[in-house]
C-alpha positions as a printed Julia matrix, in Angstrom:
103×3 Matrix{Float64}:
  15.5    6.16   37.12
  11.56   5.7    37.2
  11.44   8.2    34.28
  13.66   6.17   32.14
  11.85   2.84   33.07
   8.54   4.5    32.21
   9.9    5.86   28.88
  11.24   2.4    27.95
   7.83   0.9    28.72
   6.31   3.54   26.37
   8.67   2.75   23.71
   8.15  -0.91   23.95
   4.27  -0.2    23.75
   4.78   1.92   20.69
   6.94  -0.81   18.98
   4.22  -3.35   19.43
   1.48  -1.2    18.28
   3.37  -0.36   15.24
   4.3   -4.13   14.56
   0.65  -4.9    14.87
  -0.45  -2.12   12.48
   2.26  -3.04   10.01
   0.71  -6.71   10.09
  -2.71  -5.38    9.66
  -1.56  -3.54    6.52
  -1.1   -6.9     4.88
  -4.77  -7.68    5.18
  -5.91  -4.39    3.75
  -6.35  -3.89   -0.13
  -6.49  -1.0    -2.33
  -7.57  -0.9    -6.15
  -6.06   1.14   -8.84
  -7.57   1.46  -12.41
  -6.9    2.75  -15.69
  -8.95   3.43  -18.82
 -12.1    4.04  -17.12
 -11.93   0.83  -15.09
 -11.07  -1.61  -18.33
  -8.01  -2.33  -16.3
  -7.95  -2.96  -12.51
  -5.32  -3.96  -10.06
  -5.58  -5.0    -6.5
  -2.7   -4.59   -4.15
  -2.05  -5.25   -0.41
  -1.1   -2.55    2.13
   2.41  -4.35    1.77
   2.48  -3.25   -1.78
   2.09  -6.54   -3.36
  -0.03  -7.01   -6.34
  -2.89  -9.38   -5.67
  -4.85  -9.37   -8.93
  -5.09  -7.83  -12.18
  -8.37  -7.68  -14.03
  -8.54  -6.72  -17.9
 -11.95  -6.32  -19.35
 -12.06  -7.78  -22.97
 -12.86  -4.32  -24.5
  -9.29  -3.33  -23.33
  -7.68  -5.87  -25.64
  -6.94  -4.84  -29.18
  -4.51  -7.13  -30.9
  -3.46  -4.29  -33.26
  -2.57  -1.98  -30.31
  -0.81  -3.98  -27.59
   1.14  -0.88  -26.47
  -2.06   0.66  -25.26
  -2.9   -2.45  -23.05
   0.59  -2.37  -21.59
   0.32   1.38  -20.77
  -3.26   0.81  -19.07
  -1.74  -2.23  -16.91
   1.23  -0.03  -16.02
  -0.89   2.97  -15.15
  -3.33   0.74  -13.02
  -0.3   -0.91  -11.39
   1.06   2.52  -10.48
  -2.28   3.73   -9.19
  -2.6    0.8    -6.83
   0.89   0.94   -5.55
   0.44   4.81   -5.01
  -2.78   3.9    -2.96
  -1.21   1.26   -0.98
   1.87   3.68   -0.2
  -0.65   6.31    0.94
  -2.72   4.05    3.18
   0.57   2.69    4.74
   1.75   6.21    5.4
  -1.57   7.13    6.84
  -1.82   4.2     8.95
   1.63   4.05   10.24
   1.82   7.96   10.67
  -0.49   7.48   13.63
   2.44   5.95   15.49
   5.34   7.86   13.89
   4.1   11.31   14.15
   4.53  11.63   10.29
   8.12  10.78   10.58
   9.66   8.72    7.84
  11.43   5.87    9.43
  13.72   3.97    6.93
  12.87   0.29    6.52
   9.53   0.58    8.59
   7.08   0.67    5.79
């Protein structure tokens, strides 16, 4: 019976550590960019877009599609980096296992 109690305590401790790590991800940020930095996007570790910065030289009224592509590329870059950061941080506790709904 003591082995089961010990295991349950370890599971509870791991859950607490994972919750804390997940909360901390919200305070971390990553930055994605496109076009050599003319468009930059900041995202949180919770994969929320925090800001988008577009330098004036990225804006060409005759080529709106290029600006749209740059924004999309920068957003995808930021979200990809946020995903990588989350996997790295949470992987410490999950041993690399993908647990659905965790992050």
